[in-house]
C-alpha positions as CSV (number, residue, x, y, z in Angstrom):
1,X,-40.5,-22.4,-2.4
2,X,-37.0,-23.8,-1.9
3,X,-36.9,-25.0,-5.5
4,X,-37.9,-21.5,-6.7
5,X,-35.2,-19.9,-4.6
6,X,-32.7,-22.3,-5.9
7,X,-33.7,-21.5,-9.5
8,X,-33.4,-17.8,-8.7
9,X,-30.0,-18.2,-7.2
10,X,-28.8,-20.2,-10.3
11,X,-30.2,-17.4,-12.6
12,X,-28.5,-14.8,-10.5
13,X,-25.2,-16.6,-10.8
14,X,-25.6,-16.8,-14.6
15,X,-26.6,-13.1,-14.8
16,X,-24.5,-10.9,-12.5
17,X,-26.2,-7.9,-14.0
18,X,-29.5,-9.0,-12.4
19,X,-27.8,-9.3,-9.1
20,X,-26.5,-5.7,-9.4
21,X,-29.9,-4.4,-10.5
22,X,-31.6,-6.0,-7.5
23,X,-29.0,-4.5,-5.1
24,X,-29.3,-0.9,-6.3
25,X,-32.9,-0.3,-7.5
26,X,-33.0,3.3,-6.1
27,X,-29.9,4.4,-8.0
28,X,-31.1,2.8,-11.2
29,X,-34.5,4.5,-10.8
30,X,-32.9,7.9,-10.4
31,X,-30.7,7.4,-13.5
32,X,-33.7,6.2,-15.5
33,X,-35.7,9.3,-14.5
34,X,-32.9,11.7,-15.5
35,X,-32.5,9.9,-18.8
36,X,-36.3,9.8,-19.4
37,X,-36.6,13.5,-18.7
38,X,-33.7,14.2,-21.0
39,X,-35.5,12.3,-23.8
40,X,-38.9,13.8,-23.1
41,X,-37.7,17.4,-23.1
42,X,-34.9,17.0,-25.8
43,X,-32.2,17.8,-23.3
44,X,-30.1,14.9,-24.4
45,X,-29.3,16.5,-27.7
46,X,-30.3,20.2,-27.2
47,X,-29.1,22.7,-24.6
48,X,-32.0,22.8,-22.1
49,X,-30.8,26.0,-20.5
50,X,-31.8,27.9,-23.7
51,X,-35.4,26.7,-23.6
52,X,-38.3,28.7,-22.0
53,X,-39.0,25.9,-19.6
54,X,-35.6,26.3,-17.9
55,X,-36.7,29.4,-16.0
56,X,-39.8,27.6,-14.7
57,X,-38.1,24.4,-13.4
58,X,-34.6,25.6,-12.5
59,X,-33.7,26.2,-8.9
60,X,-31.8,29.1,-7.5
61,X,-32.3,32.3,-5.4
62,X,-34.4,34.2,-8.0
63,X,-37.0,31.4,-8.3
64,X,-37.1,30.7,-4.6
65,X,-37.7,34.3,-3.7
66,X,-40.5,34.4,-6.2
67,X,-42.2,31.5,-4.4
68,X,-41.4,28.7,-6.9
69,X,-41.0,26.1,-4.1
70,X,-41.2,23.2,-6.5
71,X,-38.0,24.0,-8.3
72,X,-35.6,22.1,-6.0
73,X,-37.5,19.0,-7.0
74,X,-38.2,19.6,-10.7
75,X,-34.7,21.0,-11.4
76,X,-33.1,17.8,-10.1
77,X,-34.1,15.8,-13.1
78,X,-32.9,18.2,-15.8
79,X,-29.4,18.8,-17.2
80,X,-28.4,22.1,-18.7
81,X,-26.1,20.9,-21.6
82,X,-26.1,17.5,-23.5
83,X,-22.4,16.9,-22.8
84,X,-23.0,17.3,-19.0
85,X,-25.0,14.1,-19.0
86,X,-21.8,12.2,-19.1
87,X,-20.7,13.6,-15.7
88,X,-24.2,13.7,-14.2
89,X,-24.9,10.0,-14.8
90,X,-21.4,8.8,-13.9
91,X,-21.6,10.7,-10.6
92,X,-24.4,8.3,-9.5
93,X,-21.7,5.8,-8.7
94,X,-21.5,7.2,-5.2
95,X,-25.2,6.6,-4.6
96,X,-24.9,3.1,-6.1
97,X,-22.0,2.2,-3.8
98,X,-23.8,3.6,-0.8
99,X,-27.0,1.6,-1.7
100,X,-24.9,-1.5,-2.2
101,X,-23.4,-1.2,1.2
102,X,-26.2,0.3,3.3
103,X,-29.4,-0.2,1.4
104,X,-31.9,1.9,-0.7
105,X,-33.4,3.8,2.2
106,X,-30.1,5.1,3.4
107,X,-28.9,6.0,-0.1
108,X,-32.2,7.9,-0.9
109,X,-32.0,9.7,2.4
110,X,-28.4,10.9,1.7
111,X,-29.2,11.8,-1.8
112,X,-32.3,14.0,-1.1
113,X,-31.0,15.5,2.1
114,X,-27.8,16.4,0.3
115,X,-29.6,17.7,-2.8
116,X,-32.1,19.9,-0.9
117,X,-29.4,21.2,1.5
118,X,-27.1,22.1,-1.3
119,X,-29.8,24.0,-3.2
120,X,-31.3,25.8,-0.2
121,X,-28.0,26.5,1.6
122,X,-26.5,27.9,-1.6
123,X,-29.5,30.3,-1.9
124,X,-29.0,31.4,1.7
125,X,-25.3,32.0,1.3
126,X,-25.8,34.0,-1.9
127,X,-28.7,36.0,-0.3
128,X,-26.4,37.1,2.5
129,X,-23.3,37.8,0.4
130,X,-25.2,39.6,-2.3
131,X,-26.0,42.3,0.2
132,X,-22.4,43.4,0.0
133,X,-20.7,44.9,-3.1
134,X,-19.0,41.6,-3.9
135,X,-19.5,41.3,-7.7
136,X,-19.2,37.5,-7.8
137,X,-21.9,37.1,-5.1
138,X,-24.2,39.5,-6.9
139,X,-23.7,37.7,-10.2
140,X,-24.3,34.2,-8.8
141,X,-27.3,35.4,-6.8
142,X,-29.1,36.0,-10.1
143,X,-28.2,32.6,-11.6
144,X,-30.3,29.5,-12.0
145,X,-29.2,25.9,-12.1
146,X,-30.5,22.4,-12.8
147,X,-29.0,19.0,-12.2
148,X,-28.7,16.2,-9.6
149,X,-25.1,17.0,-8.6
150,X,-25.8,18.2,-5.1
151,X,-27.2,14.9,-4.1
152,X,-24.7,12.8,-6.0
153,X,-21.8,14.7,-4.4
154,X,-23.3,14.1,-1.0
155,X,-23.5,10.4,-1.8
156,X,-20.0,10.3,-3.0
157,X,-18.8,11.9,0.3
158,X,-20.8,9.4,2.3
159,X,-19.4,6.6,0.2
160,X,-15.8,7.8,0.8
161,X,-16.6,7.5,4.5
162,X,-17.2,3.8,4.0
163,X,-13.8,3.2,2.4
164,X,-11.4,1.1,4.4
165,X,-8.4,2.9,5.9
166,X,-6.1,4.3,4.7
167,X,-8.0,4.9,1.4
168,X,-10.7,6.8,3.3
169,X,-8.4,9.6,4.2
170,X,-6.9,9.7,0.7
171,X,-10.2,9.8,-1.0
172,X,-11.5,12.5,1.3
173,X,-8.4,14.5,0.5
174,X,-9.0,14.2,-3.2
175,X,-12.7,15.1,-2.9
176,X,-12.1,18.1,-0.6
177,X,-9.4,19.3,-2.9
178,X,-11.6,19.0,-5.9
179,X,-14.6,21.0,-4.5
180,X,-12.4,23.7,-3.0
181,X,-10.4,24.1,-6.2
182,X,-13.5,24.3,-8.4
183,X,-15.0,26.8,-6.0
184,X,-12.0,29.1,-5.7
185,X,-11.0,29.2,-9.4
186,X,-14.3,28.6,-11.3
187,X,-16.9,29.4,-8.7
188,X,-20.2,28.8,-10.5
189,X,-23.4,28.2,-8.6
190,X,-23.0,24.5,-9.1
191,X,-19.5,24.6,-7.6
192,X,-20.9,26.2,-4.4
193,X,-23.6,23.5,-4.2
194,X,-21.0,20.8,-4.5
195,X,-18.8,22.4,-1.8
196,X,-21.7,22.8,0.6
197,X,-23.0,19.2,0.0
198,X,-19.5,17.7,0.7
199,X,-19.1,19.9,3.8
200,X,-22.5,18.8,5.1
201,X,-21.5,15.1,5.0
202,X,-18.0,15.9,6.3
203,X,-19.5,17.5,9.4
204,X,-22.4,15.1,9.8
205,X,-20.7,11.8,9.4
206,X,-17.3,12.8,10.9
207,X,-15.5,10.0,9.0
208,X,-12.4,12.2,8.4
209,X,-10.1,12.1,11.4
210,X,-6.7,13.4,10.3
211,X,-5.2,13.4,13.8
212,X,-6.1,9.7,14.2
213,X,-4.3,8.6,11.1
214,X,-0.8,7.2,11.1
215,X,2.4,9.2,10.6
216,X,2.6,7.8,7.1
217,X,-0.9,9.0,6.2
218,X,-0.2,12.4,7.6
219,X,2.9,12.7,5.4
220,X,1.0,11.4,2.4
221,X,-1.7,13.9,2.8
222,X,0.9,16.7,2.9
223,X,2.6,15.4,-0.3
224,X,-0.7,15.0,-2.2
225,X,-1.9,18.4,-1.1
226,X,1.4,20.1,-2.1
227,X,1.3,18.4,-5.5
228,X,-2.3,19.5,-6.0
229,X,-1.4,23.1,-5.1
230,X,1.4,23.1,-7.6
231,X,-0.8,21.5,-10.3
232,X,-3.6,24.1,-9.6
233,X,-1.1,27.0,-10.0
234,X,0.1,25.6,-13.3
235,X,-3.4,25.0,-14.7
236,X,-4.7,28.4,-13.7
237,X,-1.8,30.0,-15.5
238,X,-2.7,28.1,-18.7
239,X,-6.5,28.1,-18.4
240,X,-8.8,31.1,-17.9
241,X,-10.7,31.1,-14.6
242,X,-13.5,33.2,-13.0
243,X,-13.9,32.5,-9.3
244,X,-14.9,34.5,-6.2
245,X,-11.7,36.4,-6.4
246,X,-12.2,37.5,-10.0
247,X,-11.1,36.3,-13.4
248,X,-7.7,35.3,-14.6
249,X,-6.4,35.0,-18.1
250,X,-3.8,32.5,-19.5
251,X,-0.3,33.8,-18.9
252,X,-1.2,35.9,-15.9
253,X,-1.0,35.0,-12.3
254,X,2.8,35.6,-11.8
255,X,4.7,33.2,-14.0
256,X,7.9,33.6,-11.9
257,X,6.0,32.8,-8.7
258,X,4.5,29.7,-10.2
259,X,7.9,28.6,-11.5
260,X,9.4,29.0,-8.1
261,X,6.6,27.2,-6.3
262,X,6.7,24.3,-8.8
263,X,10.4,23.9,-8.6
264,X,10.5,23.9,-4.8
265,X,7.5,21.5,-4.6
266,X,9.3,19.0,-6.9
267,X,12.5,19.2,-4.8
268,X,10.8,18.7,-1.4
269,X,7.9,16.2,-2.3
270,X,9.9,13.0,-1.8
271,X,11.4,14.4,1.4
272,X,8.0,15.1,2.8
273,X,6.9,11.6,1.9
274,X,9.9,10.3,3.9
275,X,9.1,12.6,6.8
276,X,12.3,14.6,6.4
277,X,12.5,17.7,8.7
278,X,14.2,19.9,6.1
279,X,11.4,19.3,3.6
280,X,8.8,20.3,6.2
281,X,10.7,23.5,6.9
282,X,11.0,24.4,3.2
283,X,7.3,23.6,2.7
284,X,6.5,25.8,5.7
285,X,8.6,28.7,4.3
286,X,7.0,28.3,0.9
287,X,3.5,28.4,2.4
288,X,4.4,31.5,4.5
289,X,5.8,33.2,1.4
290,X,2.6,32.7,-0.6
291,X,0.3,33.7,2.3
292,X,2.3,36.9,2.9
293,X,1.9,37.8,-0.8
294,X,-1.8,37.2,-0.6
295,X,-2.0,39.2,2.6
296,X,0.0,42.1,1.1
297,X,-2.4,42.2,-1.9
298,X,-5.4,42.2,0.4
299,X,-3.9,45.0,2.6
300,X,-3.3,47.2,-0.5
301,X,-6.9,46.7,-1.5
302,X,-8.2,47.7,1.9
303,X,-5.8,50.7,2.1
304,X,-7.2,52.2,-1.1
305,X,-10.7,51.5,0.1
306,X,-11.9,49.4,-2.7
307,X,-14.5,46.7,-2.0
308,X,-15.3,45.6,-5.5
309,X,-12.3,43.5,-6.4
310,X,-13.3,42.6,-9.9
311,X,-13.6,46.3,-10.9
312,X,-10.3,47.5,-9.5
313,X,-7.5,44.9,-9.6
314,X,-6.0,42.9,-12.4
315,X,-5.9,39.2,-12.7
316,X,-2.5,38.7,-11.1
317,X,-3.6,39.9,-7.6
318,X,-6.7,37.9,-7.9
319,X,-4.7,34.8,-8.5
320,X,-2.5,35.6,-5.5
321,X,-5.6,35.9,-3.3
322,X,-7.1,32.5,-4.4
323,X,-3.8,30.6,-4.2
324,X,-3.0,32.3,-0.9
325,X,-6.2,31.0,0.7
326,X,-5.2,27.4,-0.3
327,X,-1.7,27.9,1.0
328,X,-3.1,29.1,4.3
329,X,-5.0,25.8,4.6
330,X,-1.8,24.0,3.8
331,X,0.1,25.9,6.4
332,X,-2.4,25.1,9.1
333,X,-2.2,21.4,8.3
334,X,1.6,21.3,8.3
335,X,1.6,22.9,11.7
336,X,-1.0,20.5,13.1
337,X,0.9,17.4,12.0
338,X,4.4,18.8,12.6
339,X,5.4,15.7,14.7
340,X,5.2,13.5,11.6
341,X,8.2,15.3,10.1
342,X,11.1,14.5,12.4
343,X,13.0,11.9,10.3
344,X,16.6,12.3,9.3
345,X,18.6,10.1,6.9
346,X,20.7,8.9,9.8
347,X,17.8,8.0,11.9
348,X,18.3,4.6,13.5
349,X,15.5,2.2,14.3
350,X,14.7,1.1,17.8
351,X,16.3,1.9,21.1
352,X,20.0,2.6,21.2
353,X,22.5,1.2,21.4
354,X,21.5,-1.2,18.7
355,X,21.8,-4.9,19.4
356,X,24.7,-6.9,18.1
357,X,24.7,-10.4,16.6
358,X,25.7,-11.8,19.9
359,X,22.7,-10.1,21.5
360,X,20.5,-11.7,18.9
361,X,22.0,-15.2,19.5
362,X,21.6,-14.7,23.3
363,X,17.9,-13.7,22.8
364,X,17.3,-16.7,20.6
365,X,18.8,-19.1,23.2
366,X,16.8,-17.5,26.0
367,X,13.3,-17.2,24.4
368,X,13.5,-19.4,21.4
369,X,12.5,-18.6,17.8
370,X,11.0,-19.9,14.6
371,X,12.4,-22.0,11.8
372,X,13.9,-18.9,10.1
373,X,15.1,-17.1,13.2
374,X,18.7,-18.2,12.8
375,X,18.8,-16.4,9.5
376,X,18.6,-13.1,11.4
377,X,22.1,-13.6,12.6
378,X,23.5,-13.4,9.0
379,X,25.5,-10.5,7.5
380,X,23.4,-7.8,5.9
381,X,20.9,-7.6,8.7
382,X,20.4,-4.6,11.0
383,X,18.7,-4.9,14.4
384,X,16.2,-2.7,16.2
385,X,15.9,-3.1,19.9
386,X,12.3,-2.8,21.1
387,X,10.4,-3.2,24.4
388,X,9.3,-6.6,23.3
389,X,12.6,-7.9,21.9
390,X,14.8,-7.6,18.8
391,X,13.6,-7.2,15.2
392,X,16.1,-8.0,12.4
393,X,15.6,-6.0,9.2
394,X,17.3,-4.8,6.1
395,X,17.1,-1.2,4.8
396,X,16.5,-1.4,1.1
397,X,15.0,1.1,-1.3
398,X,13.4,3.1,1.4
399,X,11.9,-0.1,3.0
400,X,12.5,-1.5,6.5
401,X,12.3,-5.1,5.5
402,X,11.9,-7.2,8.7
403,X,13.0,-10.8,8.4
404,X,10.7,-13.4,9.9
405,X,9.4,-12.6,13.4
406,X,10.6,-10.5,16.4
407,X,13.0,-12.3,18.6
408,X,11.9,-12.2,22.3
409,X,9.2,-13.3,24.7
410,X,6.0,-14.5,22.9
411,X,3.9,-12.4,25.2
412,X,5.7,-9.2,24.1
413,X,5.2,-9.8,20.3
414,X,2.6,-7.1,20.0
415,X,4.8,-4.5,21.7
416,X,7.8,-5.4,19.5
417,X,5.8,-5.2,16.3
418,X,4.2,-1.9,17.2
419,X,7.4,-0.2,18.2
420,X,9.3,-1.4,15.1
421,X,6.5,-0.1,12.9
422,X,6.4,3.2,14.7
423,X,10.1,3.8,14.6
424,X,10.3,2.8,10.9
425,X,7.6,5.2,9.9
426,X,9.2,8.0,12.0
427,X,12.4,7.4,10.1
428,X,10.6,7.8,6.8
429,X,10.8,4.1,5.9
430,X,8.1,1.7,4.7
431,X,7.8,-1.1,7.3
432,X,6.9,-4.6,6.4
433,X,7.5,-8.2,7.6
434,X,8.6,-10.9,5.3
435,X,8.1,-14.6,6.1
436,X,6.3,-13.8,9.3
437,X,4.1,-16.3,11.1
438,X,0.4,-16.1,12.2
439,X,1.3,-14.6,15.6
440,X,3.1,-11.7,14.0
441,X,0.2,-11.3,11.5
442,X,-2.1,-11.0,14.5
443,X,0.1,-8.3,16.0
444,X,0.3,-5.9,13.2
445,X,-2.2,-3.0,13.0
446,X,-5.7,-4.0,12.1
447,X,-5.6,-2.1,8.8
448,X,-2.6,-3.9,7.5
449,X,-2.8,-6.4,4.6
450,X,-1.2,-9.9,4.4
451,X,-0.2,-12.1,1.6
452,X,1.0,-15.7,1.7
453,X,4.5,-15.9,0.3
454,X,5.6,-19.4,1.3
455,X,4.5,-22.5,3.2
456,X,7.1,-23.7,5.6
457,X,7.5,-27.5,5.2
458,X,7.7,-29.1,8.6
459,X,8.5,-32.8,9.2
460,X,7.5,-33.9,12.7
461,X,10.3,-36.2,14.0
462,X,8.9,-38.1,17.0
463,X,7.8,-41.5,15.9
464,X,9.1,-40.9,12.3
465,X,9.7,-44.2,10.4
466,X,10.1,-44.6,6.7
467,X,7.6,-47.4,6.4
468,X,4.6,-47.7,4.2
469,X,3.9,-47.2,0.5
470,X,4.1,-43.4,0.6
471,X,7.8,-43.5,1.8
472,X,8.9,-45.8,-1.1
473,X,11.1,-43.2,-2.8
474,X,12.9,-42.2,0.4
475,X,13.3,-45.8,1.6
476,X,14.6,-46.8,-1.9
477,X,17.2,-44.1,-1.7
478,X,18.4,-45.2,1.7
479,X,18.6,-48.8,0.7
480,X,20.5,-48.0,-2.5
481,X,23.0,-45.9,-0.5
482,X,23.5,-48.9,1.8
483,X,24.2,-51.2,-1.2
484,X,26.7,-48.7,-2.7
485,X,28.4,-48.3,0.7
486,X,27.7,-44.6,1.0
487,X,28.5,-43.0,4.3
488,X,26.4,-40.4,6.1
489,X,28.1,-38.0,8.6
490,X,26.6,-35.1,10.5
491,X,29.3,-32.7,11.5
492,X,30.4,-29.1,11.4
493,X,32.1,-27.5,8.4
494,X,35.0,-26.2,10.5
495,X,35.4,-29.5,12.2
496,X,36.0,-31.3,8.9
497,X,39.5,-32.0,7.4
498,X,41.0,-29.5,4.9
499,X,40.4,-32.0,2.1
500,X,36.7,-32.3,2.9
501,X,36.3,-28.6,3.2
502,X,37.9,-28.1,-0.2
503,X,35.6,-30.6,-1.8
504,X,32.6,-28.9,-0.3
505,X,33.8,-25.5,-1.5
506,X,34.5,-26.9,-5.0
507,X,31.0,-28.4,-5.2
508,X,29.5,-25.1,-4.1
509,X,31.6,-23.0,-6.5
510,X,30.8,-25.3,-9.4
511,X,27.1,-24.8,-8.6
512,X,27.4,-21.0,-8.4
513,X,29.6,-20.9,-11.5
514,X,26.8,-22.4,-13.6
515,X,24.4,-19.6,-12.8
516,X,24.0,-16.2,-14.5
517,X,23.4,-14.5,-11.2
518,X,25.3,-14.5,-7.9
519,X,24.2,-16.5,-5.0
520,X,20.9,-15.4,-3.4
521,X,20.9,-14.1,0.1
522,X,18.4,-12.9,2.7
523,X,16.6,-16.2,3.4
524,X,19.2,-18.3,1.5
525,X,22.6,-18.9,3.0
526,X,26.1,-19.5,1.6
527,X,29.1,-21.4,2.9
528,X,30.1,-18.4,4.9
529,X,26.9,-18.8,7.0
530,X,27.5,-22.5,7.2
531,X,30.8,-22.0,9.0
532,X,29.0,-20.9,12.2
533,X,29.6,-23.5,15.0
534,X,25.9,-23.7,15.7
535,X,25.2,-24.8,12.1
536,X,25.6,-28.5,11.2
537,X,26.8,-30.1,8.0
538,X,25.4,-33.3,6.6
539,X,27.8,-35.1,4.3
540,X,27.3,-38.0,1.8
541,X,30.6,-39.7,1.3
542,X,31.4,-42.2,-1.4
543,X,33.5,-45.3,-0.6
544,X,36.6,-43.6,-2.0
545,X,36.1,-40.6,0.3
546,X,34.6,-38.2,-2.2
547,X,31.9,-35.8,-1.1
548,X,28.9,-36.5,-3.3
549,X,26.6,-34.0,-1.7
550,X,26.0,-32.0,1.4
551,X,23.4,-30.1,3.4
552,X,23.6,-27.4,6.0
553,X,21.1,-27.3,8.9
554,X,20.3,-24.2,11.0
555,X,19.3,-24.6,14.6
556,X,15.7,-23.9,15.7
557,X,15.9,-22.9,19.4
558,X,13.3,-23.5,22.0
559,X,13.4,-21.8,25.4
560,X,16.4,-22.0,27.8
561,X,18.8,-22.8,25.0
562,X,17.2,-26.1,23.9
563,X,17.5,-26.9,20.2
564,X,14.1,-28.2,19.3
565,X,14.7,-28.7,15.6
566,X,16.7,-28.0,12.5
567,X,16.0,-26.0,9.3
568,X,17.4,-26.9,5.9
569,X,19.5,-24.3,4.2
570,X,22.2,-25.3,1.6
571,X,21.6,-28.3,-0.7
572,X,24.5,-29.1,-3.0
573,X,25.5,-32.2,-5.0
574,X,28.5,-33.3,-7.1
575,X,27.9,-33.9,-10.7
576,X,28.2,-37.6,-11.6
577,X,27.9,-38.7,-7.9
578,X,25.4,-40.8,-6.1
579,X,22.0,-40.3,-7.9
580,X,19.4,-39.9,-5.1
581,X,21.9,-38.1,-2.8
582,X,19.5,-35.5,-1.6
583,X,16.8,-38.0,-0.5
584,X,19.6,-40.0,1.2
585,X,20.9,-36.9,3.1
586,X,17.6,-35.6,4.2
587,X,16.3,-39.1,5.3
588,X,19.5,-39.8,7.2
589,X,19.5,-36.4,8.8
590,X,15.9,-36.9,9.9
591,X,16.8,-40.2,11.6
592,X,19.7,-38.8,13.5
593,X,17.8,-35.7,14.6
594,X,15.0,-37.9,15.9
595,X,17.4,-40.0,17.8
596,X,18.9,-36.8,19.4
597,X,15.5,-35.8,20.6
598,X,14.7,-33.0,18.1
599,X,11.0,-32.5,17.6
600,X,10.8,-30.9,14.1
601,X,12.8,-30.7,10.9
602,X,12.0,-27.8,8.5
603,X,12.7,-28.2,4.9
604,X,12.1,-24.5,4.7
605,X,9.7,-22.6,2.4
606,X,11.1,-22.1,-1.1
607,X,10.9,-18.4,-1.8
608,X,9.0,-17.3,-4.8
609,X,7.5,-20.7,-5.3
610,X,4.0,-20.0,-3.9
611,X,0.9,-19.9,-6.1
612,X,-0.7,-16.5,-5.5
613,X,-4.5,-16.0,-5.3
614,X,-6.2,-14.0,-8.1
615,X,-6.6,-11.0,-5.8
616,X,-3.0,-10.9,-4.7
617,X,-2.3,-7.8,-6.7
618,X,1.0,-6.1,-7.7
619,X,3.2,-8.1,-5.3
620,X,2.1,-11.3,-7.1
621,X,3.0,-9.9,-10.4
622,X,6.4,-8.8,-9.2
623,X,7.1,-12.1,-7.4
624,X,6.0,-14.2,-10.4
625,X,8.2,-12.2,-12.8
626,X,11.1,-12.6,-10.5
627,X,10.4,-16.3,-10.0
628,X,10.1,-16.9,-13.8
629,X,13.4,-15.3,-14.4
630,X,15.1,-17.2,-11.5
631,X,13.5,-20.6,-12.0
632,X,16.0,-21.8,-14.6
633,X,18.8,-20.6,-12.3
634,X,17.6,-21.7,-8.9
635,X,14.7,-24.1,-9.5
636,X,12.5,-23.0,-6.6
637,X,9.3,-24.6,-7.9
638,X,11.0,-28.0,-8.7
639,X,12.7,-27.9,-5.2
640,X,9.2,-27.3,-3.6
641,X,7.9,-30.4,-5.4
642,X,10.9,-32.4,-4.3
643,X,10.2,-31.6,-0.6
644,X,6.8,-33.1,-1.0
645,X,8.4,-36.5,-1.0
646,X,8.9,-36.2,2.8
647,X,5.1,-35.6,3.4
648,X,5.5,-32.4,5.5
649,X,2.8,-30.4,7.1
650,X,2.7,-26.8,6.2
651,X,2.8,-23.6,8.2
652,X,2.0,-20.4,6.4
653,X,4.5,-17.6,6.0
654,X,3.2,-14.1,5.3
655,X,4.3,-10.8,3.8
656,X,2.7,-8.2,6.1
657,X,2.4,-4.6,4.7
658,X,0.4,-1.5,5.3
659,X,-1.5,-1.3,2.0
660,X,-1.2,-1.8,-1.8
661,X,0.6,1.5,-2.4
662,X,3.7,0.1,-0.6
663,X,4.0,-2.9,-2.9
664,X,6.2,-1.4,-5.6
665,X,8.8,-0.3,-3.1
666,X,8.6,-3.7,-1.2
667,X,9.0,-5.5,-4.5
668,X,12.2,-3.6,-5.3
669,X,13.5,-4.1,-1.7
670,X,12.9,-7.9,-1.8
671,X,14.7,-8.1,-5.1
672,X,17.7,-6.3,-3.7
673,X,17.6,-8.3,-0.5
674,X,17.7,-11.6,-2.3
675,X,20.3,-10.5,-4.9
676,X,22.3,-7.7,-3.2
677,X,25.4,-8.3,-5.3
678,X,23.8,-8.6,-8.7
679,X,24.6,-5.9,-11.3
680,X,22.1,-4.2,-13.6
681,X,23.6,-6.2,-16.5
682,X,23.0,-9.5,-14.6
683,X,19.4,-8.4,-13.8
684,X,18.8,-7.5,-17.5
685,X,20.3,-10.8,-18.6
686,X,17.9,-12.7,-16.3
687,X,15.0,-10.7,-17.7
688,X,14.4,-8.8,-14.4
689,X,13.4,-5.2,-14.9
690,X,11.9,-4.3,-11.6
691,X,14.9,-3.3,-9.6
692,X,15.5,0.3,-8.8
693,X,17.1,2.1,-5.9
694,X,19.9,1.1,-3.5
695,X,20.2,0.2,0.1
696,X,18.2,3.1,1.4
């Protein structure tokens, strides 16, 4: 038996179609039955609704009142027009997904309950409404229909409920918008069936919880709903409709009203996405305006005592009634989530007053930090004070780009992350963390995504000795430096003589001058950052006193002001100087740090040098394009290979973000953070075409 299972597994791996077929047999059976009936009764190539059999097998109020109880079952497997097969068969994706996730029994139950409910509930609704003088209801009460769409729409709704947040809310919004729009503006019996099937699952499963979504999702729902409303108004002006409120013709519906609505929507859409209060107020006023117009039309109809709308009013009032109903729903939603729209352009993150650099340094010395924490003290960063500490971030292209991890007590990490995310979203910014560690990854909301962006290269210093075969290259460099009488000195830039400082600056300027782009920032420092008294300078001096190369080392603080390690930042060498100067400088620094009692030495994680997994998505594409353009300039990948000579261990650094839709903005923000001073011409010369937007 084990051999047979192994053979089956091997076959399955070779034939993924077989795996799919075994996982969704019920869905494939339903599709096969629909196709078989279409072939047997010629519905695949001839309109079935024109045949005599249609009246016998189709479901609807007329057949049900005549006692044809079988029609909800027989009508399921027929399709009225050949071209409708495209939509009928493709709609089974919802049942397939549901069966894949929850099994055949669940999928069949959702399908048949949804199908029968849609058919029977539609009949009941039309039976009741047809007792009035509503022309639309009377017309649809005499109509018959065939098709499987009631069940497939129920399965699609159930599948949407299985989506992971935040895509679940977004998919529900699209689905609800589709069924309501089709019902209001086209209003055939099938549209009513679809609406009732979706509402059944919405009520029964209760997977849509708008009030439990994030501020960002509430804003996104408002933006999408507003854009859908504008699109509907434009389409219904161009395309004839015939819904419950009556027919409209192309060119009717109030062209001026539609133009005003579309213009206002375009103006306020981005503001709503950012949570701006003024945009919410304008959206509210626009909604009130449209609802008042619809109310005025309805009042006039009631005043003249006319019940049959189709017989008494022209198409423009009918359009106002239909769109007014949708705007009423929009108004209710905007009022319910009003707290999501309180952001202003000047909104500051965190508790005020905001921390200063001195506050950040004091916090680092008190509670310690990671290998990148000192970089948060550099120019260009802003600071958000939270209950759990301080978060350093840059505001770029609408993104609050947090650098590394919150600075503060380790036990308060969760609180610091939560407060930063909340205040960033309230300010209308996209929150994310760049080069965060595993603890911060565990602190972000459960629905967030993570992507490995770098591996911090850590050399443990206690007991370090450059002995053994694997240290040959480093040991050779140290020995060669001794023979050539090179001198190593660990100092501070400001403590060096004027002559040494000028040599260091000349080396750095020569290195920068060879590049087509300005010096990178964010997680890469310059000589300005190296001037801080806490930063140490490692010098390689030739016998004649020339500086052949230098490194800058950033402090890594432990608790109570202890420096537990050092992080490598600048690496510069003089052309024509000592060959293996970098191996010599790093090896000599490691020896001295170990003698001083430091526990770690970080060679830092080269940005943009990580190999992304196949499913990394858009940020991988953006980062790889940027890395390819900058590799000839900065050599990140070759630098990463160079650091492997010191046999480090690796600690993963993550990009933490809410979901994939944030990645384009984050990509632009990262580009601007790394190259804040680059011009568009310099970007174009380097082959980088993904930068757009300024600081905010």
